[in-house]
Each structure stands twice: as structure tokens, then as C-alpha cells.
N, C-alpha and C positions, 0 to 999 in steps of 0.2 A: 967557449971563450966569451969574455965580457963584450956585450953589444954596445960599445961606446957610440957607435954610429946612430943608434936609436934616437938620441937627443937631437941630432940634426935632421934625421929623416922625418920625425913627427913634426918638428918646428912649432910654430906659433899656433897652428890650427889645432894641434892636440892640446896645447895649454888653453885655448879658448874653449875647446870642448869640455875639457875637464873642469874649467872654471864654473860652468853651469852646474856641475855636480855638487861643488862646494856649498851652493845655496840651499840644497835640499835638506830636509829634517825628516828622514824616513825611518819608520819602524815597520819592518816587514811582518813580524809576529810578536805581539806584545808579550806572549807567554814564552818567547824564545830565550835561551840562555847562552847563545854563542854570538859574540861580536867580532868583527874582522876589520882590521885597519890595514889598507893596501896603498902603496905608491910605487914610484919608480926610483927616486932619489934617496930614499931612506932619511937619516937625520935623527935628531933628538926630539922625544915626545913624552908627555905626561899623560897618563890615562886616569881620569878622575871617575872612580867608581861611585857615583852619587845616587844610584838606584839600587834599592834592595832586590837583587836577583839571585836567589839561591843557586849554588853550583854553577857559578858563572865561568864560561870558557872564553879565552881571548886568543884570536889568531892574528898574527902579524906577517905581512908579506912585503918584501922590498927587494930591488935589485942590488942596492947597496947597504952597507952596514947601518944598523940603528941602535940607538940607546934609549931604552924604554923604562920609565919609572911609573909603577902602579901605586896609586894613592887614593884617598877619598874615604868617606864614612863607611862604605860597605866593601873596602878592599879585602876584608877577611873572607868574603864570600867567594873569591876566585880560587878555583880548584885546579885550573890547568891553563898554561900559557904555551903556545907553539909558535916559533918563528920558522918560516919557510921562504927561502930566496936565494939569490946567487951568492952574495956575502962572501967573496973570496979575497978581498983586498980592502984596505982601509978606505973610509969614505971621506974624500977630500973635496967633494962638490958642495957639501953643506957646511954651514957655520952654525955652531962650532963643529969641527971635524970629529968624525967617529971612527976610531981605530978598529973596533971589532963590535959585533953584535952582543948586547947584553941586556938582561931584564932585572930590575931591582924592585923592591917593595913587596915582594912575595917570596916565599920559600924557594930556594933554588931546586928543591926536589920536585916542583911541579912545573919546571920550565924545560922545554925541549927546543934545541936549535938545529934545524935540518937544512942541509945544503942542497938546493935544487932537487927536491924529491920528485918522483914521478907524479904527474897531475892525476892519473887515475881516470880521468874523464877526457874524451876526445872531442875537441871542437876545432874544425879546420882553420879557424881564425886565430887560434891561440897556440902557445908553445907546448911541447909535450912534457916539460918539467915545470914545477911551480918556481917561478923566478921573479915575477913582478906583475904589476897591474896598475892601470891609471884610468880606465873608462868602464862604464856600465854597458858598453856596446858589445853584443854577443854575435852580431851578424857582419862584421867587417874586420879586416886584419888589424891585429893589435901590435904590428911592427916588431915582433919578437917577444912581447910579453904575453901574459895569459889573459883569456877572457874571464870576466867575473864569475861566470858559471863554473869554470874549472877551479878557480880559487875556492868558491863556496863549497863545491863537491869535496875537494881535498880536506878542508877543515871540518866539515860536518862528518866525514868518514873518520878522521883522526880523533876527534873528541866525542863523537856520538851526540853532540848537541844539536839543538834546533836553532836555525838562523834567526837572530833578532834584527840585525842589520849588517851591512858592509859599508865601510866608508873608504872611498877611493879618491886619490888626488895624484897629480903628476909631479909637482915639485917636491922640495925638501920639507920635512917636518923640522921647521926651524924653531926648536924649543917650544913647540905649540903644546897647548893643553886640550885634549879632546875628552869631553865628558860623556858618560854613557847616556845621560838624559838627552844629549844633543842628537842622538840618533845617527843615521848614515845617509847615504845617497844612492843605494843600490840594493835591489832585492833579487837580482838574477840568480836563478837556480838551474842545475843541470836538468835537461830533459831525460826522463826515464820512461820506459814503456810502461803504461799503467797497468795495474793488476786488474783482472776480471772482477766484475761486481760481486758483492756478496748477496746471496738470495735471502731476503727478509720477509718473504711471503708467509702469512700466517697459515698454519696447517688447515684451518677451516676454509681457506680460500684455494687450496689445492686439491680439495675433494668437494665437489659441488654436485648438484642435482641438474639434470638435463634441462634444456631450454632456459638457462639462466646465463648471466654474465658473471665474471669474477675479476677481482683486482690483484694483480701481481705486483710485487715490490722488490726493489734492489737498491743497494747503496754501493757508492764507489767514490774514488777520488776526483772523478771528473763527471761528465754528462753520461747518463745511461741511455743507450739506444736498444730498442727491442726489435727482434727479428723472429721469422717463422722457421729458420733453419740455421745450422751452424755456419753456412756459407752464403746465405742470401745477402745481396747488396741493397735490398729494398727495405728500408726501416719502417716498422709498423708504428713507431711512435717513440718520443723521447721523454725522459723524466724518471724519477725514482718509482713512479707508479704507472701501471699499464692496465687499462680495463679491456678485457677481451670482448669480442663480439658474443652474441648468444650462441651457446655451444650445445650441440646434440651429444647424445651419450657416446662415450669413447675416451681415448687417452690422447691428450694434446701436449706438446712440448714447445715452449717458447724459449728464446735465448737472449740473454742481456749482455751487452758489450759496453766497456768503458771507452769514452772518447775524451782526450785532452789535447792541448796545443802540441804536446809531444808525440801524439799518435794515438792508436787504439790498442786495447788489450789483445795480447796474443791469443787468447781464447775467449770463448763466450760462455757464460754460466747458464746451463739449462735449468728451466723451472717447468716441472711437469704438472699438468692438471688432469686429475681423474674425474670424469664426468659420469655420474651414476645414472642409470635409466630411472625414469619415473614409473611406478607400477601401472599396469593396464587395468583399470578398474571397470568392472562390468556389474550392472544391477538389473534386477527384474522390474517390470512394470505390469500393470494390470488394472482390473476394475473390481469394485466392491459395492454392495448396497449400503445405504446409509445406516450407520450404527454397527456395521461390521468392521473387523480388524484387517488391515493389510500389513503384511511383514515384508520389508525390503531386505533382500538377501544378496549382499554384495560379494564379489570374488576378485581375486588378483592382487590383493595386498595383505599385510600382516595385521593391521589395525584400522579401525574406522571410526569416523565421527559423522553425525547426521545434522542437517540443518534444522530439522524439526525437533532434535534432541533425543530422538529415539528411532530405532528401526521399525517399531510398530506404530501404525497410524490408524486411529479410529475416528473417522469424520462423521459428523451428523448433519444431515441437510433437512431443512424444515420447509423452506418456501421455494428453493431453487429446484428445477427439474433435474439438474445434474451439474457437476463441477469437476475441475481437474486440479488435483493437489500434486505438488512436487516435493520430493525429499532429496536434497543434494548431499550426496555421499562423498566424503573426502577419505581416501585410502592412503596409508603410509606404509612404506616398506622398511626393511631393516636398516637401510642407509639414511633414513629420515626423509626420503623423497616422497612427494605427494602427488596425487592426481585426483580428478573428480569425475563422477558420473551422476546422472540425474534419473531418479525413479519417478515415473509419471503415473499417478493413480486417478483413474476416472471413477467418481463416486456418483451413483445414481440414487435419486430419492425413492422412497417407497411410495407405492400407489396410495392415493388418498381414497378410502372407501367409506361407504355408509351402508347400513341395512335398515330398511324401514318396513315393518310389518303393517298390513292393512288394519290390524287391531292389536293392542297389546293386553287386552283383557277379554276373555270369552268364557262361554260355558262348555262343559264337556259334551262331546258329540254334536256340537253346533257345526255350522258350516266351516270349510277350510278357510284359512287366512292366507292371502297371497303375500309373498315376500318380494320386496323391490331392492336389489343391490346396485350400487354404482361404485366404480366404473363398470359398465356393461361387459359381460363376457365372463363372469366369474362363476364359481361353483357354490351351491348352497348345501348345507350339511347340518346334521343335529338330529336329536331324537324327535320322531314323528314329522320329519321334514322329507318331502319328496319333491324333487325338482325345485320349483320356487313356491311350494305351498307347505303350510303347516296344518296338520290335522289334530284337533283337540280331542284325541281319543281317550285320554286320561286326565285326571286333575293333577295340578301341580304348577310349578314355575319352570319355563322351559327357555333355553338360550340357542336359537338358531344362529348359525355362523355363515358368513359369506366370505369366500376366499377368491383372491384374484392375483395372477401372476403377469407382470408387464413384460413387454418385449425385451427389456433390459435383463430379465431374469430375477428381478426383485419382486417379492410377494408380500402381500399384507392381508389382514383379515378384519372384519367388522362383525359385530353381534348385537342382538337385541333381546329383550326379555319379554315373554308372553305368559300371562297368568291364566290358568284354566281352572274354573270353579265348577262346583256341582250344580249350582243354581236351583236347588230344591227348596220347598217350603219349610217353614220353621213352625212347629206345632201341627196338630192334626185337625181336620174338620170333624166336628161332632154334631150330627143331627141334620145337616142341610145337604141336599143333593140337588143337582150334581155339584162337584167341587169347583173351587176357584182355579182359574188359569189366566196366565199373562202372556200376551204375545204381541209383536215378535220379541224375542229375547235371545240374543242381544238386539239392541235397536239403536237408532240414531237420535233418540230423545223424545219419541212419541210411541206410546204403546197402549194397548187395550186391556182393561181389567174386565175379564168376563166371569160373572158368577150368577147363573140363571136360577135365582131363587125367588125373584119377584119382591124382594124385601128392600128396605132402605140399606144403603151401603155407605160406610164412612172410610175414606182412603187417607192414609198418612204415609208420606215418603221420607226416610231419613238416610243420611249418608253413613259411611262406616264409622264415623265418630259419634253417631247418635244425634246429630243435629237435624231438626225438622226442616225439610226444604220444600215440602208440598203438602197441602191438604185439600180434600174435596168430598162432596156427598152427592148421592143420586140413587134413585130407586130403579134405574135402568139395569138390565142385565149385562149390558156392554157399556163400559165407561172409558172414554179416551182421556188419557193422562199425558200432558206435554211437559217434559223437563228438558227441552232442547237448549234452554239457556244455561243449563248446569254443565259443569265440567264432565268429561268422560270419565267413567269409572263405575264401580259397583254401588248399588243403592238397595235398601230394604223397603219393600212395599207391604204395608200392613192394611189388611181389609177387615172391617168389623161389621157384622150384620146381625142384629138381635143379640143374643148371648154367645154368638160365636165369632171367632176371628182367626185369621190365617195370615202368615207372613211368608212372602217369597223374596228371593234375590232377583234383581234385574240389572242387566248390564247396558250402560249407555256407552257408545263408541262412535 
């Protein structure tokens, strides 16, 4: 039945309430293509389509009959007009009177007039059928009319459009012109249970390596809240992105839920993270002597890189007694996860050795030459070497060797060269007896030339290059010659007496 008493029940308070709505210029969604004009008293109205909105849908709701004319520059864009209301008798409350609802200015084929259709959306403050509306209030009784969210729901469902605005008023449309550009005064939409969020986490963030965090992401029509289980009430965080704590190897599932003013999503969206273990990398350590190679041999991964650039290290120490080198090995497994281990290599320097013979030049069968090696405690070796002595038993150049092994296990050698000469005269004595002798030989720079012939003797000393380094004469049978100022080495001593001369080698050391 027609709710005539509504006018008196609402009174001036409703008129005052709706009057504030008339001042608004609201566009709910600038991309929307559905506009709704709603009142209680109906009347006559012109809708000016002065905005270019493709596929424009128009909804009209009133308790009494209306006469609507659609005009304007872009009226051809209108593709659907739906009237929904009580509309069961002529409208005599408005001037001019309207006998029955009609829509002009567009093809009748796109116009539908529905008498009090079911609202389709329940609000305890509104009526169950679409009959009228006058306020943007959804939380208090509308005195027999519909709440605006009921009206918006009905027309969006019937047209498939997106609400651009809804214009509500209480009194008559007294031959008014309503422009699309003028907008409306209400954006109330029905509350619906929001859908669960969509998981938008990148695949790389859902398969990570151990001991790292990852960022999960989800999108929804409301606020996204994150939980540790499908039923947990303790939120881990809110927002489209959630950064996990550092995760050990294993599988973890987090849950995203949509929250809006209309409620929460009925389900939560699971987001699973697979945390792959890092490889357990092990390496060998050890020690080597300077100049030797040490090879780091890692295990536990499928591929490796080395901080030194190579698994093989060949360090060389010169002045330091020892040093510790490190080679950091990074191992990767098939999942691309990495871990590190450090190979520690202690490098010992080689012992520093010298070998010093008491003499480096000697005559065959002369006395033994002592050998001195440092560091003490080594071993002497070589031809004609016994213990730490060299015996000049034969002529030639000999190379004694001194070897020493330190407590680190590192060994080294040192060597020296000793020349052994025959030290015999050159030329033969002819006619004078006894013969010439020189002693001592070798000597330290002073020796005696002995030729007991009682005659004058002329002495010449030359080096191996033939340079004259000493001369002297005497009739004595024993003549002392001093070449201490000369360098150590081999010299020729020529002695001439009368028509005879003899030359011998002498060694200064």
C-alpha cells in the first residue's frame, strides 16, 4: 500500500536533513558510467547529459510517478534507463501533475519501468523492495523508503555499471534540470564480504636460501593483514607487503586476509615459502714450506669460488720466519644457496744457510780444509768431504754441500767451491843441485824460497794474469818472500840462478 503517512512522519527534520545533501557536488568514481536520481515525491525533471561518458546508464527511483526528459550534447551516449519505484497512481503532489511515469529523449527500447522490484540487498533500516529514497543515511530508519546502499546495489546489478554518483532529495522534481556535470550527493554502496587477497609474491621470493628474509606480497580491495595460520587472531603485520623474519631451512606458510569496513574475507590466502638449506662447506688446512704449493680441497657443495682466485696457493717468504695465509672458499649448491669455509695455511720460511770453507784454493794432498756451516746442526756432503772437513786428495774444482732441516720440516742447502791444484814446478832444473823448494805452500802470504846452490838468485812473482807483483834478489840459500798484501789466490814464483831457472805455483790463502 502507498505510504502516505511517510510525509507526516518524517516532517521537517527529514526535509532539513536532505536539504544539506542538495548542496553537495559529489562524484564517487570519475570513471563510473552509472548515475542515479532518487527522491520521494517524483515530479518532472530534465537530465542534461553534458559530459561525454560512453555507455551511460541512468537509474531513477521515486515513490510517485515521474516524467523524465533526457537531453544534452552527449545524450546519444545513454544506453540504458531504468525506473524503479512504487508508481501505482497519478502524482498529484507535484506541479505539474504527472499521471504516469515516462522517459523521453532516448529510444523507448532502452527504457525499463519496474514497479517496486525486490531490493536484492538487505539493510534493516530500509524497505525490502525498491520504492523510494531521500537520504544518504544508511544507519537509521528511512521511514519506509530505501537506504541509499540498497538503491545503489539494485541499479548496479541491473545495469552492470559502475556508480558515478547518486543524487537524492526529498521533495518534488519541480521541472528541474539536473546536469551530469553537477554530480550527486551520495556514494553509499552496499557492504559485501571482501574477497580473499590475490597472492602476487614473486616466485623468487617463495623459494629462498636459509638464514635470509623474504618479502611476500598480496593485493586486495581492502587492507591486507598477515597471519601465521588460517585461524590465528594475532596479525603479523598489515599492508600489501610483508617481510618475514630470518628463516631457517624448511617450509613456511603465511596467510593473507582482506579487511574492509564491511568485514573480512571468508578465507585467507596461503603463501608458501620454501627455504632451501645452505651447503655445509668444509675445507682442509695445513702448512707448507716457502715456495711449495698448498691445494685447498673443499667438500659439501657443487661448485666453489676462492678468495685468492685459485684452490692452489704457492706463497714465498723471504724475510718473515713464518706467516699464515687464508683462502676463503664459497660453495654453492644446486639451489643457488651458498656457504663459506676458511682454509688456513701456515707457511714456514726456509732456513737461511751459509757454507764457509777455511780455504777455497789449495794444493793436492795438502792439509784438510775445515768447513763451517750455519745454522749449526746440519750435515756436510760432497766428494772428498768427511764430517766437516774437505780432503784435497785429487786436483779439480769441488763443491761441498751443507744441508739443514729446521724443526718446521723445511730444509735448505748451501754450497761452496774449492779449487785443488797440483802446485808442481814448471820447467826442470838443469845442472844445479839440490833443487828448488817453496814452503809452506799454501801459506798466508809469507813463504820461504829455498835453493841451496850458494849462488845469486833472482825471484819474480806473477799472478795468473801474468802481472808482476813481486821481485827480489839474494845469494842466500833461504829467501823469505812476503806477499801478505796481495789477494788470496794462486801465484807463479820464478827463480833464476845463473843460467838456470825454475817456476813453481804457490797458494796464498
